[in-house]
N, C-alpha and C positions, 0 to 999 in steps of 0.2 A: 414534596411539592411546596410546602410553606417556605422552606429555605430558598428554593428556586425563585419563588415569587418575591421574597424580600430582597434577594440579590439583584434581581432584574429591576425592581423598583429603585433600589439605591443607584444602580448604574444609569437608569433612565433619568433620574433627577440630577445626575451629574452632566458633565459636558461630553461624555463618551457617546459617539454615534450609535444608533440602534443596532446596526449590523455588527459592530464591534462588541456591543454588549451581549448580543446573542452568541457570538463566537466565543466570548470569554467564559460564559456559563456552560455552554454545551461542548465546546471544543470543536465545533463544526465550522471549518474555514470556508467551505464552499456551498453549504446547504442554503437553498433559497427560502426554505421554510422548515418548520419542524416536521418530524414524522407523524403520521396518523396512527393512533394506537386504539385498538378496540378488542373486545373479548369474544363476541358472538359471531362475527363475520366481517369480511373485508372484500372490497373490490377495487381494482386499479385498472382504469382503461384510458384510452386517449381522448375521450369525450365525456364531459360531466353527465350528459343525458343518459349515456350508456351505463355509467357507474351507478346512477340513481336507479335505473331499471334493475340492475343486478342486485342491489340492496333490497328493492321491493320484492323480488323473487325470493331472496333469502328470508325476509320477514314473513312472507306468505307460506313458509314451510318448505320451500325448495332447497336443494343442496347446492354445493359449489358448481356442479356440472350443469344443473338447470340454469343457474345464474350466468354461467359462461355462455351458454347457447343463446339466452335471451339478450345479453349484452352484445354479443357478436352480431346478432340480427339487427339491433339498433344501429350499430356502427356502420353496417352496410348502407344504411339510409343516410345517416348524419355525416358520414365521412366516405362518400363514394370515391374520393380521390385516393383512397388507399386500399379499399376492400369492398366486398360485396359477394352476393351469391353466384356471381360469374367467375369467382376465383377459387383458390385452393386453401387448404387448412392443415396445420399440424398441431398436435397437442401432446403434452406430458401431464398425466393425471396421477396424483397420489390418492389412493383409495384407503381411507382410514380403517375399513373393515378388514381388508386383507393385509394391510400395512405393506403395500407394494406399489411400485411405479409402473404405469402402463403408458406405452407410446402409441400414438395414432398418426399414420401417414395417410392423409386424405387429399393427396395430389392426383391430378388427372393425367391421362395419357394423350398422345398425339393421335390425330385422325387416322383410321385404318386405311383410308383411300388416298392419303397424301404421300407421295413417294419422294425419296431423296433426289432422284433425277429431275422430277418436276421442280422442286425447290431450287436446285442448282441452275435450272434453265431461267429462273427469274432473277438471279443475282448471286453475288459471292457470299451472302449470308441471309438468314431468315429476317425479313423486315420487322421493324418494331411495332408497326400498326397495321390495321386492316385484317383480312381474313386468314392470312397464312400463319401467323404465330398463335392462333387460337387453339387451345387444348381443352380437354374435358374439364368442366368446373367440378371440383371435388368437395366444396364446402358443405353443401346441403347433405350429402351422404355422410360427411364427417359429423354433422350435428346428430343425425339419426343413429350413427354407430355409438357415439358418446351417450346418447339418451337411452338407447336400448340396454347398454351395459351398466350404466350407473344412474340414469335419470330417475326422478321422483315425481315431479308434477307432469301433467299432460303437455304434450308438445304444443297444443293449441294455446295453452296458457302462456307458454314461453314466447310465442310469436305475436301474441295479441298486442303488446305495447308498441312494437314496430308497425304493425298494421294500423293502429290508431294514429301514430305519428305520421305515417305515410299518407293517410287519408286526410287528416286534419291540419297537417303542416307543422313545421318546426323552424325556429330562427337559425340562420346560417352564421357560423362564427367567422371572425375576421380571417383566421388562418385558412379555413376551408374555402372561403370566398376567394382568397388569393390563389389557391391551387386549382380551384374550379376554372377560374379565368385563364390560368396558364395552360389548361388542357384544350382550350378552344382551337388554338392554332394547329394542333396535330390531330384532333379527333372530330372536329365539327363537320368534316366532309363525309363522315361515314353514316350510313342510313340509320335513322332512329335516334342518333345522339342528341341532335338539337331538340327533337320532339320531347324527349324525356327530361333532359337537363337544362334546356334553354327555352322554356315555354313562352317567355317574353321576348325572344330573339336575342337574348344575352344571358349570361350566367347570373344567378341570384347574387345580390350584394350583401355585405355585412349587415346582419340584423333583419334581413328580408325573410319572409315566411316562404319556405319551399315545400311543395307537396309532390308526391309521386304515387298517384292513384293506381298506375299500372303495377307498381311493385306491391302495393297493398293487395291487389287482386291475386297476384302470384303467390304471395305468402299465405293468403287465405286458402288458396287451393292446396298448398303444401300442408297447412295446418289440418285441413279436413281429410285429405286423401293420402298423406304420408309421403315418404321419400320417393315412391314410385311415380307420383304425380310429376316430379321433376325429371326423373330418368327414364320413365316408360310411358308417361301419360301425355296430357295436352301440352305441358311445358316443353317436353322433349320434342314433340311434333312441331311446335312453333319454332324452336331453335333450328331444327332440321330445315324447315321451310325457309326461314330467314337466311340461313347460310347458303343454301342452294341458290336462292334468288340473288345473292350478292357475292358470288364467286368463291364461296367458302367450301371447306371439306368436312367440317365437323358434322356428323350425321346422327340420326336417331339411334342407329346401331351402336355407335361409339358411346352414347349416353347409356343405353340399355346394358352394355357390357361392363360399365364402370364398377369398380369396387375399391373400397378403402382397405388398408391393411393395419391390423394391430401388430406392432413390432416391439421388440425389446430395446429400451433405451440403453445406451452404453455410457461408461463413466471412466474417469481417471481421478485419483485422489490428489488433491492439492493441499499440502500442509495439514492433513487431517480432515479435510472436507471432500466429500465425494461429489464431483461436478458431473451432472448428467446431461447428455445431448441425444438426439436421434441420429441414427446412421444414415448414410446417403440413400436416396438421391439428394438430400439436403447437405448443407455445409457445416453442420454442428460440430463434427469431429475436429474441424480446424481450430476451434476454441480450446479443445482438450490438448491438441498438439502444441499450441502456443503456450498454454499453462505448463505443460510438461517441460518445455524448453526453459521457461522462466523460473521454474522451481530450482534449477541449478544455480541461480544467482541469489545473492542476499538482497532481495528487492526492498525489504524494509530499511536496510541500512543505506541503500542507494537514495531513498527518499522520493516522495511523490514529486513529479515535475522536474526531476534532476536530469542532467545530460545523460548519465549512464543508464538510468531507467528507460528513458525514451529511446535511446539508441538500441539497447538490448531488446526492447519490445519490438521495434520496427524490424530488426534483423530476424527475430524469432518469427514474426509474421511472414516475412519473405520466404523462410524455409517452409512453413506450414502451407502457404498458398501455392508453392511450387508443386506440392503433392496434391493440393486441391485441383490444380489445373490438369494434373496427370491422371488422376484416378476417379474423381467424384462423378457419379452418374447413377442411372437406374440399376440397382443390384440384380434385377431380373435378366439383364443383358450382359453383365460382366462380373467378374470375381474381384471384388474390391478388398484390399488387405486392411480392413478396419482395425483388427486387433494389433497388427504391427504398427500402424500409423499412430495409434493412441497409447502405445506402450512406453514405459519409462526407458527401456533399453534402447529403443529407436531414438528417443530424444537425447539420451546420453551420447549416442554415436554422432548425432548431428550438431550438438551444442558447440564442440570445439571449432567448428567452421565459422562461428561468429567472432569476428575481429572487433574488439571493443574500441579500436582506434580509427576504424575506417568502415564506411557504409559499403555493403556489397552491391554490385551492379547486376543483381538478378532479381527478378520479380515476375509474378504472374499478373498479367494485365487483364484480369477477369472483370466481369460486370460489377459495377458499383451502383449504378442508378437503380431506382425502384422505390416504390412507396408501399407501405404496409401498415397494419395495425397490430399492436401487441397488447394483450390484456391478461389479467390474472384474477382469480377469485378464490375465496376460502370460506369454509363454513364452521359452525360450532362443533360439529363432529370431528373436525380435523381433515376433511377432504380439501384438496388444493388442486387447482387447474392452471396450467401454464399453456396459453393458447396464442397462436399467431395465424394471421389470415391476410391474404393479399390478392390484388389484381395484377401484380408485378409493376409495370411502369405507371404509377399513379392510377389513371382511369383506364388501364388495360389497353386493349386493342382498338378501342373506339367503336367496335362492332356492338350495336345496341338494339336487340329485338324490341321494337317500340311497344308492342303489346305486353311485354314482360317487365319492363322498367329497370333493367340492369344491364351493365356493360360486361362483355365477355373478356376474360383475361388474355394477355399476350405472353404467357409463360413459355410458349414454344420457341420464342426468340432465343432462348438460352441454349438450344442445341447448337452444335457446330457441324461443319462439313469435313472435318479432318479424317482422312481414311484411317481406320483402325483405332480411332480414339473411342474410349468408353462412352462418351457423350455425343458421338456422331448421331445425326438424326436417323430415326427409323420409325415406321408406323407403329402405333399402339405401344409407344414407349414413353416413360415419364422423363421429362427433361431434368437436367441439373437444377436444383432449387436453392434459392438464397434464404428463404424464411425458416427460422429456427427458434423453437421455444427452449428454455433452459430450466434446470432444477438443481438444487443442492441439498444433499442430506448430510447429517453428522451423526456418526455412530448408529446408522440405520434409522434415524428419525428425520422427518421432514423439517427442513430449516428455511429454505428459500425457493420461491417460485419467481422467476424474473425473465425479462427479455428486453432486447433493444432492436427496434425496427430499422430497416434501411439497407437493402442490398448487401454488398460485401462488407459494409460497416459492422454487421451483426457479430460474427465470431470475434472480431477485434474488440468490440465493446463488451462482449460476454467475458472475455479474459480480463479486461480492465476493471469491470465491476467486481469480479471475484477478488482481484488484487487490492482494489480499494477497500473492500471489507476485511479481508484476511490479513493482508500485509500492512496496510496503512491505517487500519482501525477506524475507518470512517463509519458513520451511521448510515442507515439505509437511504435516507434522502440525499445526504452529501455524496454518497457513492455514485449516484446518478447525475448530480449537478456538477460534480468536479469537471474541470476542463479535460477534453478528450484528445486522443492521438488517433489520427486516421491516416493510414498509408494507402495510397492508390497507385495503380500501375500506369503504364503508357496509355495514350489516348487511342490506341488501336487494340480493342478487346478481341483478339483473335483466338484466345484460349491457349496460346503458346507461351513458352517462357520468354520473357523479354529481357533485354540486356541494358536497360537505361536506368535501372535502380528505382524508378518511380518517384513519387512525390509524397512529402509528409505535410499534412495539414494539422495545425495546432490551434485549439480554441484559445481565446483570450484568458489570461491567468497564468500562462507559461511565460517565464521571465525572458526579457530580451537577451540577457547574457547567455541563457541556455540556448536560445535560438541561434545565436552567433556561433557557439561552440559546435552545435549540431551541423551547421553549414561547413565548419572547418573539417568535420569528419566525413564530409562528402554527401550529406543529405540535401536534397533540393526541397526547400520549404515553400509551401503555398499557404499563406495566412488565411485562416477561416474560410477556406474553400472546400466544400465537400459535404456529403450527407452524414452528419454526425449522429443522426438517429433520434429516436424518442424512447424513453425508458419507463417501464412500470415494474413494480416489485411488491411482493408480500413476504415478510419474514415472520416465522413462527418461533416464539421464545421456547427453547428446548425444555425449560423447567416448568413454566407457568402455562404455556399454550397460548399466551396472549399474542395477538397479531400486530405487526407493524406494517404500515403501507407507505408507499412512496410513488410519486409521479412527478417527473421533472417539468421544467418551465419551457423546454424547447418546443413543446406542442401544447394542445389544449387540455391535456390530461388531468384526471382527478383521481386521487385515492381517497376512499371514504369507508368507514366501518360503523358498526353499531354494537 
């Protein structure tokens, strides 16, 4: 440390710019700041208030699971543009006691009374907003499943910080104020939305204090009466009443019948590191598929940001997303060949189809839009939680039971109408899901809990984060801050295989000469257009157990430890 201080002092006293000085010492070309390093606990979320609540819970004797639940509750209040108790949740949990990973699928199902024929009578796809895309919210049940299996502190203690903030108010950040205002055009017409989120006739401005007393009341009821208050009690009855009054189909019975599922995470080894994802109905296995394809290339020799690296990655993504379009859906309704898709043999069979001189004109034009929160926590005992939660399109469907204080998700929009397709709409079915948590182990030990929020961006960025760390030797902060590659499909997201090759968006930091060569190979470039996502991560040193935390600058996130 003394050597680092003296080196930095020498450089700062010279004419070398600060950023260059930092880069020269740390070798971090892209990092916006240093990693956070702590011994006893760590939290990384997309909002500083949530991170601080997570640390408060850890310091009060809670574990990583307690901290994750408390922070997620806060995020539903401070960042309603991405998540809330009207949405779904997925988690991967490392339990230090059993030294095992556990996966939780807390996504909800479609209404039992809503038929495919009725939806087809209303248009050629499920609409983005209003009552029709609403599915059962799974997040609250997810909290209680996590708490029952691993929690330590009382649930009331975990929800109290959010109740206090909801009742007393909190200042709105600049980024959230921007997204709140963007939601007005598409959601303000739906009952309850203005009353909850626009009490002054407009969305709150940057720095303005926002209160949500209805949400405070809802969380108090959940804290006192448990998960059944939401799924079988007064909250469920109010959701049922609201939906019936406003042309919706989600019912009390749908909520009462809801269940989350504990599932086995699946993995593929990438150059000695076991990368873990959850199987469908989410899209996590696409990240494993991409990494398996990329493992056949000398990625390190290609170099970060090179023409060959970007080209190979985009072509691998196209292959993986073709299978994503074909197979990913609710496993209760179809037999999904997960083992085959994430196998090395399958990747070896597909990799020769990648032409390093020419971009392929095949692509799945699946959904890219969506907003989400990702967060991760870790405690002194070694427990780690990788958790992701979402309303889907920002503030969800716009359907907002005024007395409850939250918006219902629009995840059902992701079903399709294609006859025989695994993700074709059906009652009581979970839709294809975009939100995915990730985890990495090394030699059976927990190494990395991470995620990147944002629609179809997520598996692409999961793969890029792993390659940034493993192939390019970036530190945890730099791995998230480095310029990203985002491949998107046609503007017609029908769920079919498109033949236009799609578009490649590159963040600033990728050289112009590289962009020109990619264009020569047939890629259509769209500069800085696309949802590049938001990243949080916690890395555990395999020898010392010390935690490293990172949260990038694309959002309001904060990593902090103690």
